[in-house]
Structure formats: C-alpha cells, structure tokens
C-alpha positions as CSV (number, residue, x, y, z in Angstrom):
1,M,-42.4,-98.3,-55.1
2,N,-43.9,-99.1,-51.7
3,F,-42.2,-96.0,-50.2
4,L,-43.8,-93.8,-52.8
5,A,-47.3,-95.3,-52.3
6,L,-46.9,-94.9,-48.5
7,N,-45.9,-91.3,-48.8
8,E,-48.9,-90.6,-51.2
9,Q,-51.2,-92.3,-48.7
10,N,-49.8,-90.2,-45.8
11,A,-50.3,-87.1,-47.9
12,N,-53.9,-88.0,-48.6
13,N,-54.5,-88.6,-44.8
14,F,-53.0,-85.2,-44.0
15,R,-55.3,-83.6,-46.6
16,I,-58.3,-85.3,-45.0
17,L,-57.2,-84.2,-41.5
18,D,-56.6,-80.7,-42.8
19,S,-60.1,-80.5,-44.3
20,E,-61.6,-81.8,-41.0
21,N,-59.7,-79.0,-39.1
22,Q,-61.0,-76.4,-41.5
23,T,-64.6,-77.6,-41.0
24,L,-64.1,-77.6,-37.2
25,K,-62.8,-74.0,-37.3
26,K,-66.1,-72.9,-38.9
27,M,-68.1,-74.5,-36.1
28,K,-68.8,-73.0,-32.7
29,E,-67.0,-74.5,-29.7
30,A,-66.4,-73.5,-26.1
31,S,-62.9,-72.6,-25.0
32,L,-60.6,-75.3,-23.7
33,V,-60.1,-73.4,-20.4
34,K,-63.8,-73.4,-19.7
35,Y,-64.0,-77.1,-20.6
36,Y,-61.2,-78.3,-18.4
37,F,-62.2,-76.0,-15.5
38,T,-65.8,-77.5,-15.6
39,K,-64.6,-81.1,-16.1
40,Y,-62.1,-81.1,-13.2
41,F,-63.6,-78.6,-10.8
42,F,-65.3,-81.2,-8.5
43,L,-62.0,-83.2,-8.3
44,A,-59.9,-80.2,-7.3
45,F,-62.5,-79.0,-4.8
46,G,-62.9,-82.5,-3.3
47,L,-59.2,-83.0,-2.9
48,L,-58.9,-79.5,-1.3
49,Q,-61.7,-80.4,1.2
50,M,-60.1,-83.7,2.0
51,S,-56.7,-82.1,2.5
52,I,-58.2,-79.4,4.8
53,G,-59.9,-82.2,6.8
54,G,-56.5,-84.0,7.1
55,I,-54.8,-80.8,8.3
56,I,-57.5,-80.1,10.8
57,Y,-57.2,-83.6,12.1
58,L,-53.4,-83.4,12.4
59,R,-53.5,-80.0,14.3
60,Q,-56.7,-80.4,16.3
61,G,-57.2,-84.2,16.4
62,E,-57.2,-84.5,20.2
63,S,-60.4,-82.4,20.8
64,L,-63.8,-83.7,19.9
65,K,-64.6,-80.4,18.0
66,G,-61.5,-80.9,15.8
67,Q,-62.4,-84.5,15.0
68,F,-65.9,-83.5,14.1
69,A,-64.6,-80.7,11.8
70,A,-62.1,-83.0,10.2
71,T,-64.8,-85.6,9.6
72,V,-67.1,-83.1,8.0
73,F,-64.5,-81.7,5.6
74,F,-63.2,-85.2,4.7
75,T,-66.8,-86.3,4.0
76,L,-67.5,-83.3,1.9
77,G,-64.3,-84.1,-0.1
78,L,-65.4,-87.6,-0.7
79,V,-68.8,-86.4,-1.9
80,F,-67.2,-84.0,-4.4
81,V,-64.8,-86.7,-5.6
82,S,-67.6,-89.1,-6.2
83,L,-69.6,-86.4,-7.9
84,F,-66.5,-85.9,-10.2
85,L,-66.4,-89.6,-11.0
86,T,-70.1,-89.6,-11.9
87,V,-70.2,-86.4,-14.0
88,S,-66.8,-86.0,-15.6
89,S,-67.3,-88.8,-18.2
90,R,-70.5,-87.1,-19.5
91,I,-68.9,-83.7,-20.1
92,K,-67.6,-83.5,-23.7
93,R,-66.2,-81.0,-26.1
94,V,-68.7,-80.3,-28.8
95,A,-68.4,-78.2,-31.9
96,I,-71.7,-77.1,-33.4
97,G,-72.4,-76.1,-37.0
98,K,-75.5,-75.3,-39.1
99,K,-75.7,-78.8,-40.5
100,K,-73.9,-81.1,-38.0
101,I,-72.6,-81.6,-34.5
102,T,-69.2,-83.0,-33.8
103,V,-68.4,-84.6,-30.4
104,I,-64.6,-84.2,-30.0
105,N,-62.8,-87.0,-28.2
106,P,-59.0,-87.1,-27.8
107,Y,-58.5,-89.8,-30.4
108,K,-61.7,-89.7,-32.6
109,S,-64.3,-87.2,-33.4
110,Q,-67.9,-88.4,-34.0
111,R,-70.1,-86.4,-36.3
112,Y,-73.9,-86.4,-36.1
113,E,-76.5,-84.7,-38.3
114,W,-79.2,-82.6,-36.6
115,D,-81.8,-85.4,-37.4
116,E,-79.9,-87.8,-35.1
117,I,-80.3,-85.5,-32.1
118,K,-83.2,-86.5,-29.9
119,F,-83.2,-83.4,-27.7
120,L,-81.0,-80.4,-26.9
121,R,-81.7,-78.4,-23.8
122,L,-80.1,-75.4,-22.2
123,M,-79.6,-75.7,-18.4
124,P,-79.1,-71.9,-17.6
125,V,-78.3,-72.4,-13.9
126,F,-75.2,-74.5,-14.8
127,N,-74.6,-72.8,-18.1
128,L,-74.5,-76.2,-19.8
129,Y,-76.3,-77.8,-22.7
130,C,-77.7,-81.3,-22.3
131,M,-77.9,-83.4,-25.5
132,K,-79.3,-86.9,-26.2
133,I,-78.5,-88.7,-29.4
134,R,-80.8,-91.2,-30.9
135,G,-79.6,-94.8,-30.5
136,K,-77.1,-93.9,-27.8
137,K,-77.7,-94.3,-24.1
138,G,-76.7,-91.6,-21.7
139,K,-76.7,-87.8,-22.1
140,I,-73.9,-85.5,-23.2
141,Y,-73.3,-82.3,-21.4
142,F,-71.3,-79.5,-23.1
143,L,-70.6,-75.8,-22.6
144,P,-71.9,-73.1,-24.9
145,S,-69.4,-71.2,-27.0
146,E,-70.3,-67.9,-25.3
147,E,-72.2,-66.8,-22.2
148,C,-75.6,-68.6,-22.7
149,D,-76.0,-67.6,-26.4
150,A,-78.5,-69.4,-28.5
151,I,-76.9,-71.7,-31.0
152,Y,-78.0,-70.6,-34.5
153,G,-81.4,-69.5,-33.3
154,L,-82.4,-72.9,-31.7
155,F,-83.8,-71.2,-28.6
156,P,-86.0,-68.1,-28.7
157,T,-84.7,-64.7,-27.4
158,A,-86.1,-63.1,-24.3
159,D,-88.3,-60.9,-26.4
160,Q,-90.0,-63.9,-28.0
161,L,-90.6,-65.5,-24.5
162,V,-92.8,-62.6,-23.3
163,F,-96.4,-63.7,-23.6
164,K,-99.3,-61.3,-24.0
165,K,-102.3,-61.6,-21.7
166,D,-105.7,-61.9,-23.3
167,K,-108.1,-59.3,-22.1
C-alpha cells in the first residue's frame, strides 16, 4: 500500500514539474551560452592575466622592466578576479512572461508577479537588465533573450523616443 501511494505521489510531482517546464518554455530567456560566458568572463580573463604575469616573471624576472610588467599583469588579474567575486553572484538566469518573472536557480525557481518588481532597467552598454524586487535587498542582473529587444513592450522603440521641438 505504501509503495502505491509513493508511486502516485511521485507521478503527481512529475506532473507538477512538467507543467512548470511547459510554462518556462513559453517565457523568454537568454541562451545558456550567453549566461555562462557573462558570468565567468571576469574569472577567466583574470586568471589569464595572472598566468601571463607569472610567465613574464619566470622568463624576464631578472630585469626591472620584466618585474614591473609581471606586477602589472598580476595586479590586473587580481582586479578581474575580485570583480568576478563581486558581480557573479548577482547575475541570474531569468525567464520573463507576460504575467510573471521567474528567477531560475539550480535547485529552486522563484516566481514573482509584475507587481512585486520595484524597477527594471536596461543597461545598453553592457546589454544587461537590472531588476530590483520589492522586499529583497540587492539587485539582479540578467541578459535579454535577444540583442537588446524590448520585453513585451516595456521599453519604447527608437521611433517613440524622438521628441519633436516646439516652434
């Protein structure tokens, strides 16, 4: 009897997960390649700079010029790694629909209604969105689904941004 109840409960859980996956498929989300590239770019670039600094020090360490170049590259690497440690925890995967926003974490997805969003801004220089949720501290940064497209008409098009001068 317990085995049958357990199997029925597992089947219900799979149905719930399947319905969540169906709703996530209808929502807009950035590609995983863009997400992981953005999240780990500073770490990879910082480690590259530090390894270049180490190679320069091993090959040219006797001269003052070589020591200076190695110190500059190693310091740049440390700056980029510290930037990674600061920024990477704020970059999230987000799926956006017409009625809700889902922040996708590896173990749990959090759903928010549009009323719970305090602000949502496009940062065009970095091609990122910045979002603040009411009652939560800290901002969430996420990538758009396509190249700087407006999400469901939230932001005006370029034609609407042109202001006419009064004569």
